[in-house]
C-alpha positions in Angstrom: 58.7 3.9 -36.5 55.4 2.0 -36.8 56.9 -1.3 -35.6 58.0 0.3 -32.3 54.6 1.9 -31.8 52.9 -1.4 -32.4 55.3 -3.1 -29.9 54.6 -0.4 -27.3 50.8 -0.7 -27.7 51.1 -4.4 -26.9 53.1 -4.0 -23.7 51.5 -5.4 -20.6 51.8 -2.1 -18.7 49.3 0.3 -17.3 48.6 3.5 -19.3 50.0 5.6 -16.4 53.3 3.8 -16.7 53.3 4.0 -20.5 52.6 7.8 -20.4 55.4 8.3 -18.0 57.8 6.3 -20.2 56.8 8.4 -23.3 57.3 11.6 -21.3 60.8 10.5 -20.3 62.0 8.8 -23.4 60.0 10.9 -25.9 59.1 7.9 -28.2 58.7 4.2 -28.2 61.7 4.0 -30.5 63.9 5.7 -28.0 62.7 3.5 -25.2 63.5 0.3 -27.2 66.8 1.7 -28.2 67.8 2.4 -24.6 66.7 -1.0 -23.5 68.6 -2.7 -26.4 71.8 -0.9 -25.3 71.3 -1.9 -21.7 70.8 1.6 -20.4 67.6 1.1 -18.4 68.0 1.4 -14.7 64.7 -0.1 -13.5 65.0 -3.8 -12.9 61.2 -4.1 -13.0 61.0 -2.4 -16.4 63.8 -4.6 -17.8 61.8 -7.7 -16.7 58.7 -6.5 -18.5 60.5 -5.6 -21.7 62.5 -8.9 -21.7 61.3 -11.0 -24.6 58.5 -8.4 -25.2 59.5 -7.9 -28.9 57.6 -10.5 -30.9 58.6 -10.2 -34.6 55.8 -12.4 -35.8 53.1 -10.6 -33.8 54.3 -7.2 -34.8 54.5 -8.2 -38.5 50.9 -9.6 -38.4 49.6 -6.3 -36.9 51.6 -4.2 -39.3 50.3 -6.1 -42.3 46.7 -5.6 -41.1 47.4 -1.9 -40.7 48.8 -1.6 -44.2 46.2 -3.7 -45.9 43.3 -1.9 -44.3 44.7 1.7 -44.4 44.5 1.9 -40.7 46.1 5.0 -39.2 48.2 5.1 -36.0 48.8 8.3 -33.9 50.9 8.9 -30.8 50.4 11.4 -28.1 53.3 13.6 -29.3 51.4 14.3 -32.6 49.6 17.7 -32.7 46.4 16.0 -34.0 46.2 13.6 -31.0 43.0 14.4 -29.0 43.9 17.2 -26.6 41.4 16.1 -24.0 43.2 12.8 -23.6 46.3 14.6 -22.7 44.6 15.8 -19.5 44.6 12.3 -17.9 47.6 10.2 -16.9 45.7 7.0 -17.5 44.6 7.8 -21.1 46.1 5.8 -24.0 49.2 7.3 -25.6 48.7 5.4 -28.9 45.5 5.2 -30.9 44.6 3.2 -34.0 41.9 5.0 -36.1 40.0 5.5 -39.3 38.9 9.0 -40.5 39.6 12.5 -39.3 40.8 12.4 -35.7 41.9 16.0 -35.8 38.3 17.2 -35.8 38.0 16.1 -32.2 40.1 19.1 -31.3 38.1 21.6 -33.3 34.7 21.6 -31.4 32.8 20.6 -28.3 32.5 16.8 -27.8 29.3 15.4 -26.3 28.9 11.7 -25.6 25.5 10.1 -26.0 25.3 6.6 -24.6 22.7 4.2 -23.3 21.0 0.9 -23.4 21.4 -1.7 -26.1 17.7 -2.6 -25.4 16.3 0.8 -25.9 12.6 1.6 -26.1 10.9 3.7 -28.8 11.1 6.6 -26.2 14.8 6.2 -26.0 15.2 6.0 -29.7 13.2 9.2 -30.3 15.0 11.1 -27.5 18.4 10.1 -28.9 17.5 11.1 -32.4 16.2 14.5 -31.3 19.3 15.3 -29.1 21.8 14.1 -31.7 20.1 16.1 -34.4 20.1 19.3 -32.5 23.7 18.9 -31.3 24.9 18.1 -34.8 23.0 21.1 -36.2 25.0 23.2 -33.7 28.3 21.8 -34.8 28.9 19.7 -31.7 30.7 16.4 -32.2 28.9 13.3 -31.1 30.9 10.6 -29.3 29.6 7.1 -28.6 30.6 3.4 -28.5 29.1 2.0 -31.8 27.0 -0.5 -29.7 23.5 -1.5 -30.9 20.7 0.6 -29.5 21.2 4.1 -28.2 24.9 4.3 -29.4 24.0 3.4 -33.0 21.0 5.9 -33.1 23.3 8.7 -31.8 25.9 8.0 -34.5 23.5 7.5 -37.4 21.4 10.6 -36.6 24.5 12.7 -36.4 25.6 11.5 -39.9 22.1 12.0 -41.3 22.3 15.6 -40.2 25.7 16.4 -41.5 27.5 16.3 -38.2 30.8 14.8 -37.1 30.7 11.6 -34.9 33.4 9.6 -33.1 33.0 5.9 -32.4 35.2 4.4 -29.7 35.7 0.6 -29.9 36.2 -2.1 -27.3 38.1 -4.2 -29.8 40.6 -3.9 -32.6 39.9 -1.3 -35.2 39.8 -4.0 -37.9 36.8 -5.7 -36.2 33.2 -4.6 -36.7 31.2 -5.2 -33.5 28.4 -5.8 -33.5 28.4 -7.1 -37.1 24.9 -5.5 -37.7 26.6 -2.1 -37.6 28.8 -2.8 -40.6 27.1 -0.2 -42.8 27.2 2.4 -40.0 30.9 1.5 -39.4 31.7 2.3 -43.0 29.7 5.6 -42.9 31.6 6.8 -39.8 34.9 6.0 -41.5 34.0 8.4 -44.3 32.3 11.1 -42.3 33.8 10.9 -38.8 36.4 9.0 -36.9 36.6 5.5 -35.5 39.3 4.9 -32.9 40.6 2.2 -30.5 43.5 1.9 -28.1 43.5 -1.9 -28.7 45.9 -3.3 -31.4 44.2 -4.7 -34.5 43.1 -8.2 -34.0 41.9 -7.7 -30.4 38.6 -9.4 -29.9 35.6 -7.6 -28.2 36.0 -9.3 -24.9 33.7 -8.1 -22.0 36.6 -6.6 -20.0 37.6 -4.3 -22.8 34.4 -2.3 -22.7 35.0 -0.5 -19.3 38.4 0.5 -20.7 36.6 1.7 -23.9 34.1 3.6 -21.7 37.0 5.5 -20.0 38.1 6.9 -23.4 34.5 7.9 -24.2 34.4 9.8 -21.0 37.8 11.4 -21.3 37.1 12.7 -24.9 33.9 14.5 -23.7 32.9 17.9 -22.5 29.6 16.4 -21.4 28.1 12.9 -21.1 24.4 12.3 -21.8 22.8 9.0 -20.6 19.5 8.4 -22.5 18.4 5.0 -21.2 20.2 2.7 -18.9 19.3 -0.2 -16.7 20.5 -0.4 -13.2 23.5 -2.5 -14.2 24.1 -0.8 -17.6 27.7 -0.2 -18.8 26.6 3.4 -19.5 26.6 4.0 -15.7 30.3 3.0 -15.7 30.9 5.8 -18.2 28.9 8.2 -16.1 30.7 7.3 -12.9 34.1 7.7 -14.7 33.0 11.1 -15.9 32.0 12.2 -12.5 35.3 11.1 -11.1 37.1 13.1 -13.8 35.0 16.2 -13.2 33.0 15.9 -16.4 29.4 16.9 -16.3 26.8 14.2 -16.7 23.2 14.5 -17.8 20.5 11.8 -17.8 17.1 11.6 -19.4 14.5 10.8 -16.7 12.1 8.0 -17.6 9.1 6.1 -16.3 9.5 4.4 -12.9 8.0 1.3 -14.5 10.7 1.1 -17.2 13.7 -1.2 -16.4 15.7 0.7 -19.0 15.2 4.0 -17.1 16.1 2.8 -13.6 19.8 3.6 -14.1 19.0 7.1 -15.4 16.6 7.9 -12.6 19.2 6.6 -10.1 22.1 8.7 -11.4 19.9 11.8 -11.4 19.1 11.0 -7.8 22.8 10.7 -7.2 23.6 14.1 -8.6 23.5 14.0 -12.4 21.7 16.9 -14.2 18.3 15.9 -15.5 17.8 16.5 -19.2 14.2 17.6 -19.7 14.7 19.9 -22.7 17.3 20.5 -25.3 18.0 23.9 -23.8 19.2 22.1 -20.7 22.2 20.8 -22.7 23.2 24.2 -24.1 22.8 25.9 -20.8 25.1 23.4 -19.1 27.7 23.8 -21.9 27.3 27.6 -21.6 26.8 28.1 -25.3 23.9 29.6 -27.3 21.4 27.3 -28.9 20.5 27.6 -32.6 17.3 25.7 -33.3 17.2 23.6 -36.4 13.8 23.0 -38.1 12.2 21.6 -34.9 9.9 24.5 -34.4 8.6 24.1 -37.9 8.0 20.4 -37.5 4.4 19.4 -37.8 3.0 17.9 -34.6 1.4 14.5 -34.6 -2.2 14.1 -33.7 -1.4 12.9 -30.2 1.1 15.7 -29.7 -1.5 18.2 -30.8 -4.0 16.7 -28.3 -1.5 17.0 -25.4 -0.3 20.4 -26.5 -3.8 21.8 -26.6 -4.4 20.5 -23.1 -1.4 22.2 -21.6 -1.8 26.0 -21.1 0.0 28.7 -19.2 -1.4 27.3 -16.0 0.6 24.3 -14.7 -1.0 20.9 -14.9 0.2 17.8 -13.2 1.1 14.6 -15.1 -1.5 12.6 -13.2 -4.2 15.0 -14.4 -3.0 14.7 -18.0 -3.3 10.9 -17.7 -6.8 11.1 -16.2 -8.0 13.5 -19.0 -6.3 11.8 -22.0 -6.3 8.2 -20.8 -2.9 7.8 -22.5 -0.5 5.1 -21.4 2.1 6.6 -19.1 5.1 5.3 -21.2 3.7 6.8 -24.3 2.8 10.0 -22.5 6.4 10.5 -21.3 7.6 10.1 -24.8 5.1 12.7 -26.2 5.9 15.1 -23.3 9.6 14.9 -24.0 9.2 15.5 -27.7 7.0 18.5 -27.0 9.7 19.9 -24.7 12.3 19.4 -27.4 10.1 21.1 -29.9 9.9 24.1 -27.4 6.1 23.7 -27.0 6.0 23.0 -23.3 8.2 23.1 -20.2 8.5 20.7 -17.3 8.3 22.3 -13.8 9.3 20.9 -10.5 7.0 18.1 -9.2 6.0 16.8 -12.7 3.9 19.9 -13.6 3.8 21.0 -17.2 3.2 24.4 -18.7 3.1 26.0 -22.1 6.5 27.3 -23.1 6.4 31.1 -23.0 8.2 31.1 -26.4 5.2 29.1 -27.8 2.4 31.2 -26.3 
């Protein structure tokens, strides 16, 4: 019953304990029924459940659910995300909009990063999201401004399926500037939250949100991240859970690349071409229209300079007199367009496919 699921989602218990209770009692209704009849053995559990049923609070949440057509799913439902079942600290109840069952039908890749992204980060995110969407890979992110929003919107623009995981109640759009994107994802993807409707986007909710993003994913991609970025929390959680992490290397002068560069140094896979992603996932890569894309004038200039003989990035800078931040952006785009390859030591060479 929905009232019992709402009640259970508001209990001040860890997800590990909640999952064990559901495994034992099979449902929130059975748990409440056993408690009501005085059949619980654990004194500690009795103390937690004592006065935990709040008719007013449950009624308010239920009305929000019904008025906003919010869906609720429990871990015993066949459409519950299978990947979450692998972890004993995952939520066992989710509130959501959209088609949650599609998370079980394909590979899920999370793309996360800085809210203060650069043009380089924006372009890289769009290119990665576009290619993954074209290859029917689901995009998971956190609906934050910056990298997250670009990952979601590019996926939708290219006909893909995207999942937004919230750090607040599902009835709250945060940040408000993503209202239109929120509505688009509701129609073409899934928005989910383990927090009951009405839960405000408090800072301490987002590490919890990041855990779900990680647990839903086959791979985490960090595009841009400062040294204290929340994206690094997601990456570290993924590494602890045995999930592969990739990071896009950036300029040593960029504050928003310091986190990515550090996590690569600590063992994350560097993402230097779109092929890197598919090789790590061990699936074949079907190129979209990237190879047919017309190169910009600056891309043509760099592309003509790079031949089948490796050239160092310092030499490219000397010859072209291009700002290093802009050069990194152009080099990355040329790699994603399969025109060039990056070798060890910051040497670049013409891609054999393009020769």
